[in-house]
C-alpha positions in Angstrom: 105.4 -100.1 -68.0 102.5 -97.9 -68.7 100.5 -97.9 -72.0 102.0 -94.5 -72.9 105.5 -95.7 -72.3 104.9 -98.9 -74.3 103.5 -96.9 -77.2 106.4 -94.5 -77.1 108.9 -97.4 -77.1 107.1 -99.1 -80.0 107.1 -95.8 -82.0 110.8 -95.4 -81.3 111.5 -98.9 -82.5 109.6 -98.3 -85.7 111.5 -95.0 -86.3 114.8 -96.8 -85.7 113.9 -99.6 -88.1 113.0 -97.1 -90.8 116.2 -95.1 -90.2 118.3 -98.3 -90.4 116.5 -99.3 -93.6 117.1 -95.9 -95.3 120.7 -95.9 -94.3 121.4 -99.3 -96.0 124.0 -98.9 -98.7 123.3 -102.3 -100.5 120.4 -104.7 -100.9 122.3 -107.2 -98.8 122.6 -104.8 -95.8 118.9 -103.9 -96.2 117.9 -107.6 -96.1 120.1 -108.1 -93.0 118.3 -105.1 -91.3 114.8 -106.4 -92.2 115.4 -109.9 -90.7 117.4 -108.8 -87.6 116.1 -105.3 -86.7 112.4 -105.9 -86.9 112.2 -108.0 -83.8 111.9 -104.9 -81.6 108.7 -104.0 -83.5 107.2 -107.5 -83.7 108.7 -110.5 -81.9 109.2 -113.6 -84.1 111.2 -116.8 -84.1 112.8 -116.5 -87.5 112.7 -114.2 -90.5 113.9 -114.5 -94.1 114.4 -112.1 -97.0 114.8 -112.9 -100.7 114.6 -111.2 -104.0 114.2 -111.9 -107.7 117.7 -112.0 -109.4 118.8 -112.7 -113.0 119.5 -116.4 -112.1 116.1 -116.8 -110.3 115.0 -116.3 -106.7 117.9 -115.4 -104.4 117.7 -116.0 -100.6 119.6 -113.0 -99.2 119.4 -113.2 -95.4 118.1 -115.4 -92.6 117.8 -114.0 -89.1 120.6 -115.1 -86.8 122.8 -116.4 -89.6 125.9 -114.6 -91.0 126.0 -116.8 -94.1 123.6 -119.2 -95.9 124.6 -122.6 -97.2 122.7 -123.5 -100.4 122.8 -127.3 -100.1 121.4 -127.8 -96.6 117.9 -129.5 -96.2 116.5 -126.4 -94.7 117.7 -124.2 -97.6 116.3 -126.7 -100.2 112.9 -126.8 -98.4 112.7 -123.0 -98.0 113.6 -122.5 -101.7 110.7 -124.7 -102.8 108.4 -122.8 -100.4 109.6 -119.4 -101.7 108.8 -120.4 -105.3 105.2 -121.1 -104.3 104.8 -117.9 -102.4 106.4 -115.8 -105.2 103.9 -117.2 -107.8 101.0 -116.2 -105.7 102.4 -112.9 -104.4 100.0 -109.9 -104.0 100.7 -106.4 -103.0 99.1 -106.7 -99.5 100.7 -108.9 -96.8 98.9 -111.9 -95.4 99.1 -114.5 -92.6 99.4 -118.2 -93.2 98.1 -120.4 -90.3 99.5 -123.9 -90.4 97.0 -125.2 -87.8 94.1 -124.2 -89.9 95.6 -125.9 -93.0 96.1 -129.1 -91.1 92.5 -128.9 -89.7 90.9 -128.2 -93.1 93.2 -130.6 -94.9 93.7 -128.2 -97.9 95.8 -125.2 -98.9 94.4 -121.8 -98.1 92.8 -119.6 -100.7 95.3 -117.9 -102.8 98.0 -120.5 -102.1 97.0 -123.5 -104.1 100.6 -124.4 -104.6 101.3 -125.4 -101.0 102.0 -129.0 -101.6 101.5 -131.6 -98.9 105.3 -132.3 -98.6 105.9 -128.6 -98.0 103.3 -128.4 -95.3 104.7 -131.6 -93.7 108.2 -130.1 -93.5 106.7 -127.0 -91.8 106.4 -128.7 -88.4 110.1 -129.6 -88.5 111.4 -126.1 -89.2 108.9 -123.4 -88.2 106.2 -122.4 -85.8 102.5 -122.4 -87.0 102.2 -118.8 -88.2 104.0 -117.2 -91.1 103.5 -113.5 -92.1 104.3 -112.9 -95.8 105.3 -109.3 -96.6 105.8 -108.8 -100.4 107.7 -105.7 -101.5 106.1 -104.1 -104.5 107.1 -101.1 -106.7 105.3 -99.9 -109.9 103.0 -103.0 -109.7 105.8 -105.5 -109.7 107.0 -107.7 -106.8 110.8 -107.4 -106.6 111.5 -108.7 -103.0 109.7 -110.5 -100.2 110.1 -110.9 -96.4 108.8 -113.9 -94.3 108.3 -113.7 -90.5 107.8 -117.0 -88.5 105.6 -116.3 -85.4 104.6 -118.4 -82.4 101.3 -116.6 -82.0 99.1 -114.6 -84.4 100.1 -111.0 -84.6 97.9 -108.2 -83.2 96.3 -105.6 -85.3 98.7 -102.9 -84.0 101.6 -105.1 -85.1 100.2 -105.7 -88.5 99.7 -101.9 -88.9 103.3 -101.3 -87.9 104.6 -104.0 -90.4 102.4 -102.4 -93.1 104.1 -99.1 -92.5 107.6 -100.7 -92.6 106.5 -102.6 -95.8 106.2 -99.3 -97.6 109.6 -98.2 -96.4 111.2 -101.5 -97.3 109.7 -101.5 -100.8 111.0 -98.1 -101.7 114.5 -98.8 -100.2 114.8 -102.2 -102.0 113.7 -100.7 -105.3 116.1 -97.7 -105.0 119.0 -100.1 -104.3 118.3 -102.4 -107.2 116.7 -100.2 -109.8 119.1 -99.1 -112.7 118.0 -95.7 -113.8 118.7 -95.1 -117.5 119.4 -91.4 -117.9 120.2 -89.7 -121.2 123.8 -89.7 -122.2 124.0 -85.9 -121.8 122.8 -86.1 -118.2 125.3 -88.9 -117.4 128.3 -86.8 -118.6 130.4 -85.0 -116.0 129.2 -81.4 -115.4 132.6 -79.9 -114.7 132.8 -76.5 -116.2 136.4 -76.9 -117.4 135.5 -80.2 -119.1 132.6 -78.6 -121.0 134.8 -75.7 -122.0 137.5 -78.1 -123.3 134.8 -80.1 -125.2 133.5 -77.0 -126.8 137.0 -75.9 -127.8 137.7 -79.3 -129.4 134.3 -79.3 -131.2 135.1 -75.8 -132.5 138.5 -76.9 -133.7 137.1 -80.0 -135.5 134.4 -77.9 -137.2 136.9 -75.2 -138.3 137.1 -75.1 -142.1 140.5 -76.0 -143.5 141.7 -76.2 -147.1 142.3 -79.7 -148.4 145.8 -80.3 -149.7 147.8 -83.2 -151.2 151.5 -83.7 -152.0 152.8 -85.0 -155.3 156.2 -85.2 -157.2 156.5 -82.4 -159.7 158.7 -81.1 -162.5 159.2 -77.9 -164.4 158.2 -78.6 -168.0 157.4 -76.7 -171.2 153.6 -76.4 -171.5 153.7 -76.0 -175.2 156.9 -78.0 -176.1 157.4 -79.3 -179.6 158.6 -82.9 -180.0 161.4 -83.5 -182.5 161.2 -87.1 -183.8 163.2 -89.2 -186.2 162.1 -88.5 -189.8 162.9 -92.1 -190.9 164.4 -95.3 -189.9 168.1 -95.2 -189.3 171.0 -94.7 -187.0 171.9 -91.4 -185.3 175.3 -90.2 -186.6 175.9 -86.8 -185.2 174.5 -84.3 -182.7 175.1 -80.7 -183.4 173.6 -79.3 -180.2 174.1 -80.0 -176.5 171.4 -80.7 -173.9 169.4 -77.7 -172.9 171.1 -75.5 -175.5 169.4 -72.5 -177.0 168.7 -73.1 -180.7 167.4 -70.9 -183.6 164.8 -71.9 -186.2 166.6 -73.7 -189.1 169.6 -74.7 -187.0 170.7 -78.3 -187.4 170.0 -80.5 -184.4 171.2 -83.9 -185.4 171.7 -86.1 -188.5 171.2 -89.7 -189.3 173.8 -92.0 -190.9 173.4 -91.7 -194.7 175.6 -94.6 -195.8 172.7 -96.9 -196.6 170.7 -94.2 -198.4 173.7 -93.1 -200.5 174.2 -96.7 -201.6 170.6 -97.1 -202.4 170.8 -93.9 -204.5 173.8 -95.2 -206.4 172.0 -98.4 -207.1 168.9 -96.6 -208.2 171.0 -94.3 -210.5 172.7 -97.2 -212.2 169.4 -99.0 -212.6 168.0 -95.8 -214.3 171.0 -95.6 -216.7 170.6 -99.3 -217.6 166.9 -98.8 -218.3 167.6 -95.7 -220.4 170.2 -97.6 -222.5 167.7 -100.5 -223.1 165.0 -97.9 -224.1 167.4 -96.3 -226.6 168.3 -99.7 -228.1 164.7 -100.7 -228.4 163.8 -97.4 -230.2 166.6 -98.0 -232.7 165.4 -101.5 -233.5 161.8 -100.4 -233.6 162.1 -99.1 -237.3 162.4 -102.6 -238.7 161.3 -104.9 -235.9 157.7 -105.1 -234.7 158.7 -106.9 -231.5 161.2 -104.2 -230.6 158.5 -101.6 -231.2 156.2 -103.2 -228.6 159.0 -103.2 -226.0 159.4 -99.4 -226.1 156.3 -98.7 -224.0 157.4 -101.3 -221.4 160.9 -99.8 -221.1 159.5 -96.3 -220.8 157.4 -97.4 -217.8 160.5 -99.0 -216.2 162.4 -95.8 -216.6 159.6 -93.9 -214.9 159.7 -96.4 -212.0 163.5 -96.1 -211.6 163.2 -92.3 -211.6 160.6 -92.5 -208.8 162.8 -94.8 -206.8 165.7 -92.5 -207.2 163.6 -89.5 -206.3 162.3 -91.2 -203.1 165.9 -92.0 -202.0 167.0 -88.4 -202.7 164.0 -87.1 -200.7 165.1 -89.3 -197.8 168.6 -88.0 -198.1 167.3 -84.5 -197.8 165.8 -85.4 -194.4 169.0 -86.9 -193.0 169.7 -83.6 -191.3 167.0 -82.6 -188.8 166.7 -78.8 -188.2 164.9 -76.8 -185.6 161.4 -75.8 -186.7 161.4 -72.8 -184.3 163.5 -71.1 -181.6 163.7 -72.8 -178.2 165.8 -75.0 -175.9 166.8 -78.5 -177.0 165.7 -80.7 -174.1 167.1 -84.3 -174.2 169.4 -86.6 -172.4 173.1 -87.3 -172.8 174.4 -87.2 -176.4 176.3 -90.4 -175.9 173.0 -92.2 -175.1 171.8 -91.4 -178.7 174.8 -91.6 -181.0 174.9 -94.9 -182.8 171.5 -95.9 -181.6 169.0 -97.2 -184.2 165.8 -95.3 -184.2 162.5 -95.8 -186.0 160.3 -93.3 -187.8 158.4 -91.1 -185.4 160.6 -91.9 -182.3 161.0 -88.9 -180.1 164.6 -87.7 -179.8 164.2 -84.4 -178.1 161.9 -81.5 -177.3 162.0 -77.9 -178.2 160.8 -75.9 -175.3 160.2 -72.2 -174.9 161.7 -70.9 -171.6 159.0 -68.3 -171.4 156.3 -71.0 -171.5 157.5 -73.0 -168.5 154.9 -74.7 -166.3 154.5 -77.3 -163.6 153.6 -80.9 -164.2 152.9 -83.2 -161.3 151.7 -86.8 -160.9 149.0 -87.0 -158.2 148.8 -90.6 -156.8 145.3 -92.1 -157.0 145.4 -92.8 -153.2 146.0 -89.1 -152.4 143.7 -87.6 -155.0 141.3 -84.9 -153.9 138.6 -82.8 -155.6 140.3 -80.0 -157.6 138.8 -77.1 -159.5 140.3 -75.2 -162.4 142.6 -72.6 -161.1 143.4 -74.4 -157.9 146.6 -73.2 -156.1 149.8 -75.1 -156.6 152.9 -74.5 -154.5 156.1 -76.3 -155.7 159.2 -76.7 -153.6 162.2 -77.2 -155.8 164.9 -79.6 -154.6 167.6 -77.0 -155.5 165.7 -74.1 -153.7 163.4 -75.4 -151.0 163.2 -72.0 -149.3 161.8 -70.3 -152.4 158.5 -72.0 -153.4 157.0 -71.5 -156.9 153.4 -70.4 -157.1 151.3 -71.8 -159.9 147.6 -72.4 -160.9 146.0 -75.6 -162.1 145.0 -75.5 -165.8 144.7 -79.2 -166.8 143.9 -82.5 -165.2 143.7 -86.0 -166.7 140.5 -88.0 -166.3 142.3 -91.3 -166.5 145.1 -92.5 -164.3 148.4 -93.3 -165.9 151.7 -94.7 -164.6 154.0 -92.0 -163.3 157.8 -92.3 -163.9 158.0 -94.0 -160.6 155.5 -96.7 -161.7 152.6 -95.4 -159.5 149.1 -95.1 -160.8 148.6 -91.3 -160.8 146.6 -88.4 -162.4 148.7 -86.1 -164.5 148.2 -82.4 -163.6 149.6 -79.3 -165.3 149.7 -75.7 -164.1 150.9 -72.3 -165.2 153.5 -70.4 -163.1 152.4 -67.1 -161.6 154.2 -63.9 -162.3 157.1 -63.4 -160.0 158.1 -67.0 -159.9 159.4 -67.4 -163.5 163.0 -66.5 -162.6 163.2 -69.7 -160.5 161.4 -71.9 -163.0 164.0 -73.6 -165.1 162.9 -76.4 -167.3 164.0 -79.8 -166.0 164.0 -78.9 -162.3 162.2 -81.3 -160.0 160.7 -81.1 -156.6 157.5 -81.6 -154.6 154.2 -79.8 -155.2 151.4 -79.1 -152.8 148.0 -78.8 -154.4 145.2 -77.0 -152.5 141.5 -78.1 -152.9 138.2 -76.8 -151.4 137.7 -76.0 -147.7 136.3 -78.8 -145.5 135.9 -79.2 -141.7 139.1 -80.2 -140.0 137.5 -83.5 -138.8 136.9 -84.5 -142.4 140.5 -83.5 -143.3 141.8 -85.8 -140.6 139.5 -88.7 -141.2 139.3 -88.6 -145.0 141.9 -91.4 -145.6 140.6 -93.7 -142.8 137.0 -93.2 -144.0 138.0 -94.1 -147.6 139.8 -97.2 -146.4 136.8 -98.3 -144.3 134.4 -97.8 -147.2 136.6 -99.7 -149.6 137.0 -102.5 -147.0 133.3 -102.7 -146.0 131.6 -101.6 -149.2 129.2 -99.3 -147.3 
C-alpha cells in the first residue's frame, strides 16, 4: 500500500469514527463506539471508557465485552486505577510507560497515586503502555478513555487521537448535560395552544361583579312594635293577622279580673280609712289622743287614694289601641289568647304597606364587601319568575343569629319603584346581593383562598 493510500485510509477511519461518535444517541452508545471503533485509527489491545456519575465513577464500556461484571478481580483492580487517574486528570492526554516505572522504581510525575499494588497488577492484565485520554468541557473532566498499547504510539497516531478527543468531549458533554432553559422557552410553541392560553387568561382577568345569596323576607322598614302595657293574660283579640287597622282601633285586651278585684279592695280600704278619720275628728274635740291620730289617718287616706288611682290607671290600659294606621302583623290568634305576658313583651307590629322593604341575613361565611346602595335582587318563593329589585340601605357591623340559627349579618334595603306591587309584607325568598367588580379568577378562588388563609394563618 502506498503512503498516499495509507494516508487516505487513515483519514477515512478518522472521519468514520467522528461520524459514529456524533450519531450516538446515548452516552452508553458513545462509550461503546470509543472503545470498539477507534482500533481502525490506532491499534490497541484493550480500551475502557468511564464517566463521573451521581454515585461515583462509572465504568461504562470495555472493548470486546457486551456487559461488565462489577465483582470480578479485573473490575475491582480497574476501579482502583481509575480513581487514581481521575484525581490527577489534566486536559491534555498523556502516555503511561509501565517499563519506565519499573526501571525507576517510582510513580511518574503527575501520578503520585499509582501505588505499588496497582503497578504489580498491571503485568497480569495489561501491556506496558497506557494512553489516558480525558474528556473535558468548560474546564471540568466529565469522562475518560483508556487505551492499552503493545507499543508506544507514533506522533501521527497521537495527533489523530487528539482530534478525536475534541469530538468525544463535545459529544459526551452534549449527551449528559442538562440544559436549564427558562420556563417560557420550554413551553410548547403550538399556535393553537398559545391562543387557548391567551383566551383563558383573558377570561380569568375579565371583571365580574361579586355576588352572594342569602335568605330574605319582605318587612316593614319603619314598623311600630305593639307591646303588652302591663303584666297579665291576653283575653281577647279584636283584629286578625295582617288586617288593616285605623288609629285608635282596639287591637287586643288583657284579662281585667285581677285588676278589678284589686280596685274593689282598694276602694273598700279607702272607705274604711275615711270612716276612721271621721271618727277621730269627732273625738278630737275632747280627746288629745284622738286629735293626734287625725293627721295619721289623713295620710292613710291619701295612700289608699293613690293605690286606687294606680289600679284605675292600669284598668284604663287593659284595652290596647292602634297608635296609627297600618297592618297588624302577628302570628295566630290562638297562640296568644290565654298566654301570660310581661310588661314590654312584643305582641304584634303595625306596618305601613307603603313602607315595605327587604331584610336578609347574610351568613358570615358568604359575606362580601358591600357599599351603600348596592343592588339587591330578591326571588320570592311565591313568584320566582318575577324578581324584586331593591337597594341596600343598612348593614349591621356585628353578626347575629338568624332565625335559622346561623351567624349572619343583618341587611336592609328599600324596594325600587315598579316592584312594590309584588312586595307584600311577610313574603319570603332568596336574595342576591351584588358587590364590587373583581377579576373572575378572584371570584372563583375567593372562598378557597379564605379557607387556606384561615387554616395556614398566612
